[in-house]
N, C-alpha and C positions, 0 to 999 in steps of 0.2 A: 661314367667313370670320373671321379673327381681328380683334378690335376693338382699336383703339389706346388706350393708357392716357391718362388725363387729364393735361394739361399745365397748370402754374401759372406765371404770370409774377410774379417778385419784383422790385419796383422799389426801389432803394436811392437815397435822395435826398441829394445832396452840397450842403450849404448853406455859406455863407461862414463861414470860421473853423472848419470841421469838422476833426477830427483824423483823418488818413488811416487809422489803425488801426481806427477805428470803422466806416469803410467796408468794411474787409477782413473783419470778423467775419461779416456776413450772406453775403458772397461765399463764404467758406469753409464756412459751415454749409449753405447751400442749394446750393452748387456742387459738393459732394462727390460722388464717384461711389458710387452705391448698387448693391448686388449685382444687383438686378433692374431697373436703369436709374434714371436721375434724372428725376423728374417736374417739376423746376423749371428755369425759364429765369431767369437773374439778369442785370439790367442796372443800371448806376450812372448816374443822371441828375442833372443840375444843377437846383437849385431855381429858377434864373432864367437867362436868356441873359446873356452877358457874361463877366466875369472872376470866378472863384471863388478865394478865397484860403484853401485848406486849411492851417491851422497856419502861416501866414506865407508860403506859396509861391503864386504866381499861376498859375492854370490857366484857359485859355480854354474857355468852355462854349458850344458852338454847337448848332444844331438838326440832328438826323439826319433824313434823308429816305429 
């Protein structure tokens, strides 16, 4: 019976006034397709509920269920 590879959750925190490029870097690094499969799940999360203003643009941050 084959065993499944370990999975790792990478949470990227988007805080107020964050530069969107800084959010993209870990998504690119950990989200890349690797020859033998990607062991990482990447999610971008808000630092708090409400409105996050990354570099001057308002983005609504709600809870996921």
